[in-house]
Backbone as JSON Lines, residues from 0, in Angstrom:
{"i":0,"aa":"L","n":[11.35,10.33,-6.79],"ca":[12.71,10.55,-7.12],"c":[12.84,11.7,-8.11]}
{"i":1,"aa":"H","n":[13.42,12.36,-7.58],"ca":[13.68,13.88,-8.31],"c":[15.0,13.47,-9.13]}
{"i":2,"aa":"D","n":[15.89,12.91,-8.63],"ca":[17.12,13.02,-9.45],"c":[18.31,11.68,-9.02]}
{"i":3,"aa":"S","n":[19.11,11.2,-9.93],"ca":[20.02,10.22,-9.21],"c":[21.47,10.61,-9.82]}
{"i":4,"aa":"Y","n":[22.37,10.11,-9.25],"ca":[23.69,10.56,-9.67],"c":[24.67,9.01,-9.14]}
{"i":5,"aa":"E","n":[25.36,8.84,-10.11],"ca":[26.39,8.0,-9.89],"c":[27.97,8.48,-9.64]}
{"i":6,"aa":"T","n":[28.49,8.14,-8.45],"ca":[29.71,8.93,-7.92],"c":[30.99,8.09,-8.89]}
{"i":7,"aa":"S","n":[32.02,8.88,-8.89],"ca":[33.25,8.09,-9.58],"c":[33.65,6.75,-9.01]}
{"i":8,"aa":"D","n":[33.23,6.68,-7.76],"ca":[33.56,5.33,-7.06],"c":[32.38,4.35,-7.02]}
{"i":9,"aa":"G","n":[31.48,4.66,-7.79],"ca":[30.35,3.63,-8.01],"c":[29.42,3.94,-7.08]}
{"i":10,"aa":"A","n":[29.2,4.89,-6.43],"ca":[27.9,5.08,-5.29],"c":[26.7,5.73,-6.12]}
{"i":11,"aa":"L","n":[25.6,5.26,-5.67],"ca":[24.43,5.67,-6.14],"c":[23.66,6.7,-5.32]}
{"i":12,"aa":"I","n":[23.55,7.95,-5.68],"ca":[22.84,9.15,-5.01],"c":[21.7,9.19,-5.56]}
{"i":13,"aa":"L","n":[20.47,9.07,-4.66],"ca":[19.06,9.54,-4.96],"c":[18.77,10.64,-4.34]}
{"i":14,"aa":"V","n":[18.3,11.44,-5.16],"ca":[17.32,12.7,-4.55],"c":[15.95,12.53,-4.35]}
{"i":15,"aa":"L","n":[15.34,12.41,-3.26],"ca":[14.01,12.2,-3.06],"c":[13.34,13.19,-2.59]}
{"i":16,"aa":"E","n":[11.94,13.29,-2.73],"ca":[11.05,14.62,-2.17],"c":[11.2,14.31,-0.62]}
{"i":17,"aa":"E","n":[11.06,15.43,-0.03],"ca":[10.92,15.25,1.44],"c":[9.32,15.49,1.73]}
{"i":18,"aa":"I","n":[9.0,14.45,2.41],"ca":[7.46,14.44,2.69],"c":[7.03,14.67,4.09]}
{"i":19,"aa":"K","n":[6.56,15.72,4.66],"ca":[6.07,15.78,5.77],"c":[4.52,15.47,5.96]}
{"i":20,"aa":"G","n":[4.32,14.55,6.64],"ca":[2.79,14.17,6.78],"c":[2.36,13.05,7.75]}
{"i":21,"aa":"S","n":[1.37,12.59,7.86],"ca":[0.6,11.58,8.6],"c":[0.55,10.46,7.68]}
{"i":22,"aa":"N","n":[0.51,9.45,8.18],"ca":[0.14,8.01,7.48],"c":[-1.54,8.07,7.4]}
{"i":23,"aa":"L","n":[-2.03,7.34,6.51],"ca":[-3.32,7.43,6.19],"c":[-4.21,7.17,7.38]}
{"i":24,"aa":"I","n":[-3.98,6.44,8.2],"ca":[-5.02,6.03,9.29],"c":[-4.88,7.23,10.29]}
{"i":25,"aa":"D","n":[-3.67,7.7,10.7],"ca":[-3.63,8.65,11.71],"c":[-4.04,10.09,10.89]}
{"i":26,"aa":"Y","n":[-3.84,10.57,9.63],"ca":[-4.61,11.31,8.86],"c":[-6.08,11.47,9.26]}
{"i":27,"aa":"F","n":[-6.93,10.47,9.0],"ca":[-8.34,10.15,9.25],"c":[-8.75,10.6,10.71]}
{"i":28,"aa":"I","n":[-7.79,9.85,11.61],"ca":[-8.06,9.99,13.06],"c":[-7.85,11.48,13.69]}
{"i":29,"aa":"N","n":[-6.99,12.06,13.03],"ca":[-6.51,13.35,13.61],"c":[-7.09,14.46,12.72]}
{"i":30,"aa":"S","n":[-7.97,14.41,11.73],"ca":[-8.42,15.19,11.07],"c":[-9.88,15.17,11.11]}
{"i":31,"aa":"S","n":[-10.55,16.3,11.87],"ca":[-11.83,16.31,12.16],"c":[-12.74,16.62,10.8]}
{"i":32,"aa":"V","n":[-12.31,16.99,9.66],"ca":[-12.85,17.25,8.69],"c":[-13.37,15.73,8.15]}
{"i":33,"aa":"N","n":[-12.7,14.74,8.35],"ca":[-12.99,13.37,8.01],"c":[-13.82,12.53,8.74]}
{"i":34,"aa":"L","n":[-14.38,13.08,9.92],"ca":[-14.77,12.48,10.89],"c":[-16.44,13.09,11.1]}
{"i":35,"aa":"E","n":[-17.37,12.05,11.39],"ca":[-18.78,12.89,11.43],"c":[-19.1,11.83,12.66]}
{"i":36,"aa":"E","n":[-20.03,12.52,13.42],"ca":[-20.69,11.91,14.67],"c":[-22.26,11.53,14.39]}
{"i":37,"aa":"T","n":[-22.59,10.07,14.32],"ca":[-23.82,9.68,14.17],"c":[-24.04,8.49,15.11]}
{"i":38,"aa":"D","n":[-25.14,8.47,15.61],"ca":[-25.58,7.47,16.63],"c":[-24.67,7.54,17.86]}
{"i":39,"aa":"N","n":[-24.08,8.51,18.43],"ca":[-23.37,8.31,19.55],"c":[-21.96,7.55,19.21]}
{"i":40,"aa":"R","n":[-21.58,7.59,17.96],"ca":[-20.04,7.06,17.55],"c":[-19.51,7.72,16.48]}
{"i":41,"aa":"V","n":[-18.3,7.78,16.38],"ca":[-17.6,8.62,15.32],"c":[-17.49,7.63,14.04]}
{"i":42,"aa":"K","n":[-17.51,8.09,13.06],"ca":[-17.54,7.63,11.82],"c":[-16.39,8.09,10.68]}
{"i":43,"aa":"V","n":[-15.78,7.6,10.11],"ca":[-15.11,8.22,9.04],"c":[-16.21,8.51,7.85]}
{"i":44,"aa":"D","n":[-15.8,9.48,7.42],"ca":[-16.62,9.89,6.2],"c":[-16.23,9.12,4.88]}
{"i":45,"aa":"E","n":[-16.97,8.39,4.19],"ca":[-16.66,7.47,3.46],"c":[-16.31,8.19,2.04]}
{"i":46,"aa":"K","n":[-16.92,9.31,1.76],"ca":[-16.53,10.0,0.49],"c":[-14.89,10.39,0.72]}
{"i":47,"aa":"N","n":[-14.61,10.81,1.82],"ca":[-13.05,11.06,1.93],"c":[-12.19,9.88,1.87]}
{"i":48,"aa":"V","n":[-12.88,8.76,2.22],"ca":[-12.13,7.45,2.26],"c":[-11.85,7.01,0.72]}
{"i":49,"aa":"S","n":[-13.07,7.26,0.08],"ca":[-13.13,6.91,-1.52],"c":[-12.19,7.81,-2.3]}
{"i":50,"aa":"L","n":[-12.01,9.13,-1.85],"ca":[-11.3,9.89,-2.45],"c":[-9.81,9.65,-2.74]}
{"i":51,"aa":"Y","n":[-9.22,9.14,-1.56],"ca":[-7.82,8.7,-1.16],"c":[-7.54,7.42,-1.53]}
{"i":52,"aa":"I","n":[-8.64,6.36,-1.72],"ca":[-8.53,5.07,-2.07],"c":[-8.29,5.16,-3.49]}
{"i":53,"aa":"K","n":[-9.18,6.29,-4.08],"ca":[-8.97,6.61,-5.62],"c":[-7.43,7.06,-6.04]}
{"i":54,"aa":"Q","n":[-7.16,7.8,-5.47],"ca":[-5.47,8.45,-5.56],"c":[-4.61,7.08,-5.36]}
{"i":55,"aa":"L","n":[-4.72,6.33,-4.46],"ca":[-3.89,4.98,-4.22],"c":[-4.26,4.1,-5.43]}
{"i":56,"aa":"L","n":[-5.23,4.09,-6.04],"ca":[-5.43,3.23,-7.07],"c":[-4.7,3.5,-8.4]}
{"i":57,"aa":"E","n":[-4.74,5.11,-8.52],"ca":[-4.08,5.83,-9.47],"c":[-2.62,5.59,-9.53]}
{"i":58,"aa":"C","n":[-2.06,5.65,-8.35],"ca":[-0.49,5.25,-8.0],"c":[-0.6,3.73,-8.49]}
{"i":59,"aa":"L","n":[-1.13,2.94,-8.2],"ca":[-1.06,1.37,-8.54],"c":[-1.28,1.1,-9.97]}
{"i":60,"aa":"K","n":[-2.16,1.91,-10.65],"ca":[-2.28,1.99,-12.15],"c":[-1.23,2.26,-12.87]}
{"i":61,"aa":"I","n":[-0.28,3.25,-12.37],"ca":[0.86,3.58,-13.17],"c":[1.91,2.4,-12.86]}
{"i":62,"aa":"L","n":[2.14,1.96,-11.32],"ca":[2.95,0.88,-11.44],"c":[2.71,-0.33,-12.01]}
{"i":63,"aa":"H","n":[1.23,-0.65,-11.94],"ca":[0.86,-1.94,-12.69],"c":[1.17,-1.83,-14.12]}
{"i":64,"aa":"S","n":[1.08,-0.78,-14.89],"ca":[1.18,-0.46,-16.29],"c":[2.6,-0.7,-16.43]}
{"i":65,"aa":"R","n":[3.64,-0.73,-15.76],"ca":[4.98,-0.86,-15.67],"c":[5.22,-2.48,-15.3]}
{"i":66,"aa":"N","n":[4.31,-3.2,-15.07],"ca":[4.38,-4.42,-14.44],"c":[5.27,-4.52,-12.99]}
{"i":67,"aa":"I","n":[5.16,-3.53,-12.22],"ca":[5.62,-3.26,-11.06],"c":[4.51,-3.65,-9.94]}
{"i":68,"aa":"V","n":[4.89,-4.63,-9.03],"ca":[3.86,-5.0,-8.16],"c":[4.39,-4.36,-6.73]}
{"i":69,"aa":"H","n":[3.73,-3.55,-6.04],"ca":[4.15,-2.96,-4.93],"c":[4.63,-4.11,-3.52]}
{"i":70,"aa":"L","n":[3.6,-4.84,-2.98],"ca":[3.72,-5.99,-2.19],"c":[3.72,-5.6,-0.6]}
{"i":71,"aa":"D","n":[3.68,-4.34,-0.39],"ca":[3.67,-3.96,1.03],"c":[2.74,-2.45,1.37]}
{"i":72,"aa":"I","n":[1.49,-2.6,0.71],"ca":[0.42,-1.64,0.95],"c":[-0.05,-1.69,2.21]}
{"i":73,"aa":"K","n":[0.18,-1.0,3.11],"ca":[-0.22,-0.7,4.51],"c":[-0.34,0.68,5.23]}
{"i":74,"aa":"P","n":[-1.03,1.16,5.95],"ca":[-1.02,2.51,6.39],"c":[0.14,3.29,6.69]}
{"i":75,"aa":"D","n":[1.26,2.55,6.93],"ca":[2.33,3.25,7.16],"c":[3.16,3.36,5.96]}
{"i":76,"aa":"N","n":[2.95,2.89,4.83],"ca":[3.54,3.18,3.33],"c":[2.71,4.16,2.74]}
{"i":77,"aa":"I","n":[1.59,4.72,3.26],"ca":[0.75,5.82,2.5],"c":[0.88,7.01,3.64]}
{"i":78,"aa":"I","n":[1.45,8.19,2.96],"ca":[1.32,9.34,3.66],"c":[0.8,10.25,2.91]}
{"i":79,"aa":"I","n":[-0.25,11.03,3.8],"ca":[-0.9,12.27,3.26],"c":[-0.14,13.53,3.62]}
{"i":80,"aa":"D","n":[0.43,14.18,2.54],"ca":[1.16,15.39,2.58],"c":[0.73,16.51,3.21]}
{"i":81,"aa":"N","n":[1.29,17.08,4.29],"ca":[0.56,18.16,4.87],"c":[0.39,19.36,4.0]}
{"i":82,"aa":"K","n":[1.18,19.68,3.31],"ca":[1.02,20.8,2.23],"c":[0.04,20.69,1.07]}
{"i":83,"aa":"T","n":[0.08,19.61,0.79],"ca":[-0.91,19.36,-0.41],"c":[-2.21,18.4,-0.09]}
{"i":84,"aa":"S","n":[-2.03,17.64,0.86],"ca":[-3.15,16.76,1.14],"c":[-3.11,15.72,0.2]}
{"i":85,"aa":"K","n":[-1.88,15.59,-0.65],"ca":[-1.95,14.48,-1.7],"c":[-1.6,13.41,-0.99]}
{"i":86,"aa":"L","n":[-1.97,12.04,-1.48],"ca":[-1.67,10.69,-1.12],"c":[-0.28,10.38,-1.58]}
{"i":87,"aa":"K","n":[0.98,10.25,-0.98],"ca":[2.09,9.47,-1.5],"c":[2.44,8.16,-1.04]}
{"i":88,"aa":"L","n":[2.78,7.14,-1.97],"ca":[2.92,5.89,-1.7],"c":[4.57,5.69,-1.52]}
{"i":89,"aa":"L","n":[4.67,5.18,-0.56],"ca":[6.26,4.71,-0.1],"c":[6.34,3.55,-0.09]}
{"i":90,"aa":"G","n":[7.46,2.98,0.68],"ca":[7.97,1.7,1.01],"c":[8.13,0.6,0.01]}
{"i":91,"aa":"F","n":[8.95,0.78,-1.34],"ca":[9.08,0.19,-2.2],"c":[10.04,-0.95,-2.11]}
{"i":92,"aa":"T","n":[10.47,-1.43,-0.76],"ca":[11.52,-2.25,-0.61],"c":[11.36,-3.67,-1.28]}
{"i":93,"aa":"H","n":[10.2,-4.12,-0.99],"ca":[9.63,-5.26,-1.69],"c":[9.19,-5.38,-2.84]}
{"i":94,"aa":"S","n":[9.1,-4.25,-3.68],"ca":[8.36,-4.17,-4.78],"c":[9.05,-5.46,-5.84]}
{"i":95,"aa":"K","n":[8.44,-5.69,-6.88],"ca":[9.04,-6.39,-7.98],"c":[8.47,-6.27,-9.21]}
{"i":96,"aa":"C","n":[9.41,-6.06,-10.08],"ca":[8.96,-6.03,-11.5],"c":[8.79,-7.49,-12.17]}
{"i":97,"aa":"L","n":[7.52,-7.88,-12.55],"ca":[6.81,-9.25,-12.98],"c":[7.16,-9.09,-14.3]}
{"i":98,"aa":"E","n":[8.16,-9.44,-14.97],"ca":[8.66,-9.57,-16.29],"c":[8.26,-10.65,-17.09]}
{"i":99,"aa":"A","n":[7.66,-10.73,-18.21],"ca":[7.32,-11.87,-19.06],"c":[8.33,-12.68,-19.31]}
{"i":100,"aa":"N","n":[8.17,-13.84,-19.77],"ca":[9.19,-14.95,-20.27],"c":[9.3,-14.49,-21.68]}
{"i":101,"aa":"S","n":[10.75,-14.25,-22.06],"ca":[10.94,-13.7,-23.27],"c":[10.87,-14.92,-24.39]}
{"i":102,"aa":"F","n":[10.77,-16.07,-23.8],"ca":[10.66,-17.18,-24.8],"c":[9.2,-17.75,-25.19]}
{"i":103,"aa":"S","n":[8.44,-17.51,-24.05],"ca":[6.94,-18.07,-24.36],"c":[6.05,-16.96,-24.33]}
{"i":104,"aa":"N","n":[6.55,-15.61,-23.75],"ca":[5.56,-14.44,-23.75],"c":[4.73,-14.59,-22.59]}
{"i":105,"aa":"N","n":[4.87,-15.91,-21.74],"ca":[3.9,-15.97,-20.58],"c":[4.6,-15.61,-19.39]}
{"i":106,"aa":"E","n":[3.99,-14.95,-18.12],"ca":[4.64,-14.39,-17.0],"c":[5.23,-15.61,-16.47]}
{"i":107,"aa":"L","n":[6.36,-15.0,-16.18],"ca":[7.17,-15.81,-15.03],"c":[6.48,-16.04,-13.6]}
{"i":108,"aa":"D","n":[6.71,-17.13,-13.14],"ca":[6.2,-17.13,-11.69],"c":[7.04,-16.41,-10.68]}
{"i":109,"aa":"Y","n":[6.38,-15.62,-10.16],"ca":[7.42,-14.84,-8.83],"c":[6.44,-15.28,-7.63]}
{"i":110,"aa":"Y","n":[7.27,-15.4,-6.79],"ca":[6.89,-15.73,-5.13],"c":[7.61,-14.53,-4.06]}
{"i":111,"aa":"H","n":[6.94,-14.33,-3.38],"ca":[7.26,-13.36,-2.12],"c":[7.17,-14.01,-0.84]}
{"i":112,"aa":"D","n":[7.87,-13.85,0.1],"ca":[7.9,-14.32,1.47],"c":[7.75,-13.42,2.51]}
{"i":113,"aa":"Y","n":[7.31,-12.15,2.29],"ca":[7.48,-11.27,3.08],"c":[6.04,-10.62,3.4]}
{"i":114,"aa":"G","n":[5.56,-9.85,4.6],"ca":[4.33,-8.99,4.53],"c":[4.03,-8.67,5.93]}
{"i":115,"aa":"D","n":[3.29,-7.72,6.23],"ca":[2.91,-7.39,7.62],"c":[1.51,-8.5,7.79]}
{"i":116,"aa":"P","n":[1.49,-9.47,8.5],"ca":[0.15,-10.25,8.65],"c":[-1.04,-9.71,8.6]}
{"i":117,"aa":"E","n":[-1.25,-8.54,8.85],"ca":[-2.55,-7.67,8.9],"c":[-3.05,-7.45,7.46]}
{"i":118,"aa":"W","n":[-1.86,-7.18,6.45],"ca":[-2.3,-6.86,5.28],"c":[-1.8,-7.7,4.0]}
{"i":119,"aa":"I","n":[-1.15,-8.81,4.37],"ca":[-0.63,-9.54,3.47],"c":[-1.83,-10.58,2.57]}
{"i":120,"aa":"A","n":[-1.35,-10.76,1.5],"ca":[-2.55,-11.49,0.41],"c":[-2.36,-12.86,0.72]}
{"i":121,"aa":"P","n":[-3.43,-13.73,0.48],"ca":[-3.41,-15.05,0.76],"c":[-2.57,-15.76,-0.05]}
{"i":122,"aa":"E","n":[-1.86,-15.44,-1.44],"ca":[-1.26,-16.13,-2.0],"c":[0.15,-16.13,-1.6]}
{"i":123,"aa":"I","n":[0.61,-15.24,-0.95],"ca":[1.88,-14.7,-0.17],"c":[1.98,-15.83,0.94]}
{"i":124,"aa":"I","n":[0.89,-15.95,1.81],"ca":[0.7,-16.85,2.87],"c":[0.91,-18.5,2.39]}
{"i":125,"aa":"S","n":[0.03,-18.62,1.29],"ca":[0.12,-20.05,0.82],"c":[1.13,-20.23,-0.16]}
{"i":126,"aa":"K","n":[2.21,-19.62,-0.19],"ca":[3.22,-19.62,-1.06],"c":[3.2,-20.06,-2.58]}
{"i":127,"aa":"K","n":[1.83,-19.24,-2.88],"ca":[1.56,-19.36,-4.34],"c":[2.27,-18.33,-5.23]}
{"i":128,"aa":"P","n":[2.34,-18.33,-6.47],"ca":[2.71,-17.01,-7.28],"c":[1.92,-15.84,-7.07]}
{"i":129,"aa":"I","n":[2.57,-14.68,-7.06],"ca":[2.12,-13.37,-6.87],"c":[1.57,-12.84,-8.37]}
{"i":130,"aa":"T","n":[0.86,-12.02,-8.3],"ca":[0.4,-11.33,-9.83],"c":[0.58,-9.84,-9.21]}
{"i":131,"aa":"L","n":[0.17,-9.0,-10.35],"ca":[-0.17,-7.56,-10.18],"c":[-1.7,-7.42,-9.18]}
{"i":132,"aa":"N","n":[-2.44,-8.5,-9.24],"ca":[-3.41,-8.45,-8.29],"c":[-3.32,-8.61,-6.84]}
{"i":133,"aa":"T","n":[-1.93,-9.01,-6.59],"ca":[-1.59,-9.2,-5.14],"c":[-1.9,-7.83,-4.35]}
{"i":134,"aa":"D","n":[-1.31,-6.87,-5.01],"ca":[-1.76,-5.57,-4.24],"c":[-3.02,-5.12,-4.05]}
{"i":135,"aa":"M","n":[-4.21,-5.84,-4.81],"ca":[-5.56,-5.51,-4.65],"c":[-5.98,-5.97,-3.12]}
{"i":136,"aa":"W","n":[-5.6,-7.11,-2.83],"ca":[-6.0,-7.65,-1.52],"c":[-5.69,-6.54,-0.28]}
{"i":137,"aa":"S","n":[-4.62,-6.05,-0.31],"ca":[-4.31,-4.93,0.63],"c":[-5.15,-3.76,0.53]}
{"i":138,"aa":"I","n":[-5.39,-3.43,-0.75],"ca":[-6.43,-2.31,-0.75],"c":[-7.8,-2.61,-0.4]}
{"i":139,"aa":"G","n":[-8.13,-3.74,-0.34],"ca":[-9.22,-4.32,0.03],"c":[-9.33,-4.17,1.56]}
{"i":140,"aa":"V","n":[-8.5,-4.65,2.1],"ca":[-8.34,-4.75,3.77],"c":[-8.16,-3.21,4.08]}
{"i":141,"aa":"L","n":[-7.28,-2.41,3.6],"ca":[-7.22,-0.99,4.02],"c":[-8.74,-0.3,3.93]}
{"i":142,"aa":"T","n":[-9.1,-0.53,2.69],"ca":[-10.61,0.29,2.74],"c":[-11.4,-0.22,3.73]}
{"i":143,"aa":"F","n":[-11.45,-1.2,4.07],"ca":[-12.43,-1.94,4.98],"c":[-12.0,-1.38,6.52]}
{"i":144,"aa":"T","n":[-10.59,-1.36,6.64],"ca":[-9.96,-0.65,7.8],"c":[-10.49,0.84,8.03]}
{"i":145,"aa":"L","n":[-10.22,1.55,7.03],"ca":[-10.77,2.76,7.22],"c":[-12.17,3.15,7.35]}
{"i":146,"aa":"I","n":[-13.05,2.33,6.69],"ca":[-14.64,2.53,6.8],"c":[-14.95,1.9,8.26]}
{"i":147,"aa":"F","n":[-14.68,0.8,8.58],"ca":[-14.84,0.38,9.9],"c":[-14.41,0.67,10.85]}
{"i":148,"aa":"G","n":[-13.26,1.17,11.13],"ca":[-12.3,1.75,12.15],"c":[-11.67,0.4,12.75]}
{"i":149,"aa":"K","n":[-11.79,-0.88,12.29],"ca":[-11.05,-2.11,12.37],"c":[-10.5,-2.77,11.65]}
{"i":150,"aa":"S","n":[-9.44,-3.75,11.53],"ca":[-8.92,-4.54,10.78],"c":[-10.02,-5.6,10.68]}
{"i":151,"aa":"P","n":[-10.15,-6.32,9.34],"ca":[-10.94,-7.58,9.33],"c":[-10.39,-8.64,10.0]}
{"i":152,"aa":"F","n":[-9.09,-8.84,9.79],"ca":[-8.28,-10.25,10.12],"c":[-7.33,-10.3,11.34]}
{"i":153,"aa":"Y","n":[-7.25,-8.82,11.8],"ca":[-6.2,-8.82,12.95],"c":[-6.75,-9.6,14.22]}
{"i":154,"aa":"N","n":[-5.63,-10.38,14.74],"ca":[-5.66,-11.2,16.05],"c":[-4.31,-10.75,16.85]}
{"i":155,"aa":"Q","n":[-4.42,-10.83,17.95],"ca":[-3.18,-10.45,18.74],"c":[-2.21,-11.74,18.48]}
{"i":156,"aa":"V","n":[-2.65,-12.79,18.0],"ca":[-1.69,-13.8,17.81],"c":[-1.44,-13.75,16.44]}
{"i":157,"aa":"T","n":[-0.17,-13.61,16.09],"ca":[0.15,-13.5,14.34],"c":[-0.25,-14.68,13.76]}
{"i":158,"aa":"K","n":[-0.05,-15.84,14.22],"ca":[-0.54,-16.98,13.59],"c":[-2.03,-17.07,13.14]}
{"i":159,"aa":"Q","n":[-2.85,-16.6,14.08],"ca":[-4.36,-16.7,13.79],"c":[-4.76,-15.48,12.8]}
{"i":160,"aa":"T","n":[-4.05,-14.07,12.92],"ca":[-4.2,-13.31,12.02],"c":[-4.03,-13.77,10.68]}
{"i":161,"aa":"L","n":[-2.73,-14.65,10.43],"ca":[-2.64,-14.89,8.92],"c":[-3.64,-16.41,8.56]}
{"i":162,"aa":"K","n":[-4.31,-17.03,9.54],"ca":[-5.35,-17.85,9.35],"c":[-6.41,-17.0,9.01]}
{"i":163,"aa":"N","n":[-6.81,-15.95,9.83],"ca":[-8.03,-15.39,9.28],"c":[-8.01,-14.96,7.93]}
């Protein structure tokens, strides 16, 4: 977000950065720099995966320091900028600010009922309270997917993906 304006009729105008690039998985598939061939199979370079996961964790550190949980971390919401090769985190539609209870200083219980079955955290599926750690599940699934080239829980049947 570069800037924001409110018009006289109450409309809010947001000036956002234009990002041209690929989602994280497409970036690794289409970039020969990130792939190496060993034992007659193509393998993602784990060093490059770790560099991008580190950038993603740095984004989350900033969000989490402000008690913001993203709740929709998946490859389509992670873009690698064509010009800078920097990671950009998108998709804040379902993000929440987890505010503390002002009377007891305890966190309030927040629940969430949305998510892509392949990336969604178990607490969302089981309708338990979410925390900042909810994002970490998706980071783990993403890391596994990038390194091994397949999702650890995916099944063609959505219900089975959620059960997995």
